[in-house]
Residue, then its C-alpha position, 0 to 999 in steps of 0.5 A: m027210621t028211614g034216611r029221609e025221615r032222619i034228615l028231615r027231622v034234623i032239619q026241623g030241629s027234632e031228635a033223630d035216631s042217629l046223625p044223618f049220613m050225606p057224602i057226595t058221591m059222583m064218580f065213586a057211585a058210577d064206579q061202584a055201579g060199573v057205569k062209565y061216567r059219560d053215561y052217568a052224566t048224560n043218561f038219568r037212568f044210569l045215574v039213578e041206578a048208580q045212586l040207589r045202588v051206592a046208597e043201599q050199599f053204604d046206607f046213605d040217607y039220601v040220593s042225589c042228582i049231582s053229576d057236573p056243573a055244566r047242565e044249565a050252561a049246556d042248555c044255554g048253548a055253552t060248548v061242553v066237552f064230554f069224556d068217556n070216564q071223566p066229568p064233562a067240562i065247559d070249554e072256556t076258550h069259547a065261552k058262551l058270553a065271551d062277548k058280554t053284549s050277547l047277554a041281552s039276547l040270551t034266552l032262558p032255556s026251559p028245564h023241560s026242553g029235552g036238554r041236560m037240565h031235563d035229564r036231571v029233572q027226569a032223574v028226580a022223577l025216577f027217584k020219586e017213582r021208585g020211592g027212593n028206597g026211603k032216601l031223601i031226594e036231592g036235586w041240584v042247581e048252580g049258584p049265581c057266581a058259579e053259573a056266571a063263571d060257566l057262561r063268561g069264563i072264570n078269569t074274565l068274570m073276575m075282571d068284570f067285577y072291577e071293570d063292569p060291575g053293572f054287567v056282573r049284576d045283570l049276569f047274576e040276575f040271569a043266573v038266579e032266574l035260570g037256577t030258580d026255574f031249574a030248581r022249581a022243575q026239580v021240586d015239582a018232580g019230587a026233590d026234597l032238597i036242592g043243592v046249590g053249588d057255587a064253587a066260584a064264590s070261594l075265589v072272591g074276597p069277602q068284600l066282593y062276596s058281600e057286595f055281589v054274590w051274597p045278595y043273589e045267593r040269598k035271592l035264589v035261596e028265598a026263591i027255593h023256599a017259596m016253592g016249598g024246597r029246602v037248600r043245601l049250600h055247597i061252596c068248594g074251597n076256602t070259605q073261611p073269610i065269608l063264613a058269617d055271610i054264609g050263615r045269614l043266607g038261611c040255608e037249611i044245610v051248609d057244607l064246609d070244605w076242608m080248608a074252612s074251620m068247623e069250629d069257626a063256622r059254628a061260632a060265625m053261624g050260630p048254634n042253629q045252622i046245620l053244618l056238614g063236613n068237613i074232612d079232607p076228601v083226599a088226605t083223610l078220606r081216601n089216603g087215611t085208615r078206617d080209624s083215622v077217618y073215624d077220629a077225624i069225623a069225631e073231631c068235626h062233630s065235636q066242633a060242630g055240635r048237635r046240628y051236624i051231618v056226617g060228610a066229607g069236605c067235598e066229593v068222595p074220590r072215586d078210588t076211596p077205600p070202601e072201609n073208609l067210607r064205612a067208618m064215616h057211616a059207623y060214626a053216624r049210626w053210633h051217634 
C-alpha cells in the first residue's frame, strides 16, 4: 500500500495496513537535503527535492509544500525579511494594513502571478509530475486569523477585536477569499490535501474564537471541500479551550499541538474525527530517546483511538536525532 493510499483509506474510514505517518518537516527536510532554507522557501525545485528525499529516507506517507506563513502576505505587498538559513519573517513594524482603511483598496493577488503563491503552486505541480513517489501531496494556505495577523500585525489585530469588530470581519472575509483562491490553484495543480495553518487562532479566547474565527474557518473549509479538496487544520499552541468548536469545522484531519490534551480532544470531537499528533516536538522528540519517543506516541494513540495519524505536535525541529524520527515511523508501521 502506498502512502497516498494509506492516508486516503483512513480519511475514507476504511482499514489501512498501518497508521499513516505525517510529521511536518521544513527546516529538518532542508537540512537533510543540504539546502539553505532561503532556497527551500523561495525556489519550489529545492523544496520538492528536499521533501521527496526526506519522505523516502524516513518513509513518510506524504510530501508537503509548507515552508513559511508569508506567501499570501508577500503577494499582497507585505514587507517580508529573508534570511540565509532561517524561515522568512513578516516585518510587523511596517504592516501592510497598519492603516486599516487601506483594506478597501487592497486587491486580491493571483496565485498564478509569478509571486510566492505561484512558487507553491509550481511545487504542487512538480510533485504531481514526479508522481510523488506514491506519496499524498499536501498544499498549504493560511487560515483567516493567521492571515489577518500577517497583514495587520498580531497585537493590533487583538485590539481590533474589541475596538473595530466590523473591520475584523471585513479582513477575515478578504483572508478567506485569498485562501480559497490559493487553495483552488493548488488543488487544480494536483494537491490531494490542503493544510490550513491558523496559529493566531490559539491566542484568542473561546468566545472570540466562536464569534469571529470559527465562522470564517468554516467558510474556508467548506470552500476547499466544494472544489474537491480535503483539509488538515493545524493550529499551533494551546487549543484546549476551543476543541469542541474545532471538531465542528468538518476537517478531515485535525492536528493537535502538545499543549492540548489528546484525550480531551477525542472526547470533545467525537469518535470519527481523525486526530494527528501530539508529542512535544522539543522536549520529547528532539531531546528524548528512541524508546521515550516510541512510548509517547503509543500514549497518544491510546488516547486518540483508531482514527489517528502519527506525528508531532508541530514541526520536527531541525536538529532532531534521526533515530527519534524513526521511532515514530516504527510505531506507525507496527500498528
